N, C-alpha and C positions, 0 to 999 in steps of 0.2 A: 274283290280283292285288288283292285288296281289303286287302292290308299292302305291297304295290306303289306304289298309288296316292296313301294313306295317310301316304307314311312322304316322298312327292315331294310331297305337301298340306302338313304338316304337321308335319316331323318337328324343326322346331327346340320347335314346341309339345310334342312327345311327349319331347324331350328334358329339358325340363324339369320334365314331370308327373313324368321318371326319377329327378332330381336333387330331386325336395319328395319323393319319395319317400325314399331314399335319408336324407333330412335327417328328416325321419321317423324310421329305423327307428333313427340318431345319439343323435337327442331321448331316443328312447327307452329306448336303451341309456344313455344318457350317468346318468336319474336313476333305475334300476333300479339299477345299479352301487355307485351311493352310496351306497343304505336299503339293498342285498345284498353280506355280502362275497363269497358263491358264488355268485352272478353272476358278478361280476368275473373270481373266479379259473377259473371255467369257458371263461367268454371271451378269458381269458389262455391258456387252454390248446387251445381252440379256435380259436384264431383264422383258420382258412383256411378251415376249416364258416361258421365269424360270416360272413366278406368274400364267400364262393361264396351267400349266404343273402340279402346283401342286393343282392350282382349281379343272383342270382334275380327278387328281387322290381322291380331297379328295372328289367330287361327286362321283363318282365310290364307293369306298371305303363308300358309306353312304346309298348308292344306296344296294349294296350288302348283308349289315347288314339289312334293314330294309325288304329287299324281304320278301311277303310272301309264303311260300312256298305250293304249292295246292295242291302234293300228296303223298303219300308214300309209297310205299310197299313189303307186307316179304311176307313168305314162312312159314310154319308152318311146324316144323322138324318131318321128320317121314311120311310127309304125303303126296300128290301132288295137296294139298290148298293150294293158293296164295290169299292173303287177302291185299286191296287196301285203304287205307283214302284218301277220297278226296273232296275238299271246291266246289262245285258245282250245280249244278241242277238236280237234284233225275231226272226227267223228259225228263231230253237230254240223256239221258243212254241207250245204243242200245243194253241193258241188261233188264230180270230181272226185275221185280221189288219187293220187300218186302215190305209191306205199314201195319201200326197198325193203325186199328179202337178200337167202344168200343164194349161191348158184346152185341149189338144188330146188328150187322154193320147196322147204319142207312145210310140214303140217303138224305132225305130236306138236303137244303142247306140253309143257314140262324140262327136261332133260335140252330140249333139242330148242324146242320155242319156246323164248320166256312170254311169257304169261302177261306180264311188266313192260312188253316189247308194242310195239305198234302192230308189229306182225300177227304175234300175237292175242289182243286184242281186236284186232282185226275177227279172227275167227270167232271169240268167245262174243263180241256185240254184234256182227255183222249176220254173223251163219252160223248163230246159236252155242258156240262150243261146239257144232258136228263136226267134228275135224276126219271125217268119211266123207258128207259134203263137201267140205274144201276143196280136201284132193281128185275127187275129183271134177270140181273145175276147174281147177289149176291143172288138170291132165288135157281134160275138152279144148282149152284154150291155148294148150300147149300141144297139140295133135299138129305134124307135118313140118315141127322144128327141132333141126336136128341138133342134138344130146350125144353125149357123150358117155359112155357106159364105165362102170369103173366096179373096185371090188370095196364098195364100201360095206359096213357089215352090219350098214341097218337100212332100211327102205326111207326115202327113195333113193336111188342107187345114178341114175343117174343125173348128170351137171351139166349147166348149159353154159355159153358163153354169157360174159357180164354185158351187161347189155339189152338182154335176151328182152323181153315183155309179158305177158299174162296179163290177157284184159278178161276181166269175167263180169259177172251181169249181177248191179245191185240196183233194182229198178228202185225210178227213171236214172238210176247213173250209173257211170261203172269205175273201176276198181283196174289200176293200170298196176302190177307186181311186177319191180322192176327186180334183174337182180345184181347185186353193188359191191355185192363181198363172196369173198372166197370161204371156203367151211374146210375147214378143218376135217380129212373122213374120222377120224381115229376119235379128238376128241368133239368133234361139230362146234369147235369151235367159227366164230367171222373174226374174217380181218380184212383190209380194205387200204384205200392211199387217194392223196387227192388225182391222179389220175387214172385210177381207173372206179372213182365218183365221176369226174367226165365224163371219160367213157359209159358209160351205165344213163348220165340225163342224157347224150347223145340217142341212144338206143329206145330210152323210155320218152323223150321228145315228139324223138320219129315214129313211136307209135302212138301217140297222141296225138298227134300233127292228122294221120293216117283214120284213124278209128274215134277220136274224142267228137268228129260235126262240131268245132269250134265252141263246146261250152264251158264253164269256168273248171278250173279245176283247182285243187287247193292241195297241198305239201307240204310233209316237215320239212326239215331243218336236214341236210340230207346230208349221214355222215356224224348226227349226232348222235353219241352215243357206241359211234366203231369202233 
């Protein structure tokens, strides 16, 4: 997959690098054959091997250039925190997860919660598409948290402040659901902005600190698709 993505994004640059490698080999060959008759004779006698070598080196240089790095990691100075950025499936990470949802913590798949969103995939993959179970877990996690009753035409009708985080069990890990976007009560469309996302992350990370027990945490690009 790294090669497939890399070729799609940087094939022209990779081709340029491959031609540069071939040109470099040709230059060295020209210089060598000018000062060494033995080298010139070897290339004449083994032209197929020489051509195969040039093609192989060019191909390797092309693949090296286009390869899409799938992860990077670094330590935060003066802390014991290590951050890793990785291309992959969040639901395959053996860690706690942090996933953004709307202020109503909706559970109905379809019009309200897209099955293609991380919210929808969480319900389908982790809880087997059982929206009733998911709703019960969320309600239990939010018990005692102050919400605001609304006149929304569909359930749930209670919305929560941005940054409110529900902690769900996912043995042996946890799922942190954070309210990171506003939801239009009529259309159920989500909306957010940079200050809202910062407030959401502040609340979510406070919950992770209180309930995560220092375990590794995986989260997507917050705000992507909002």
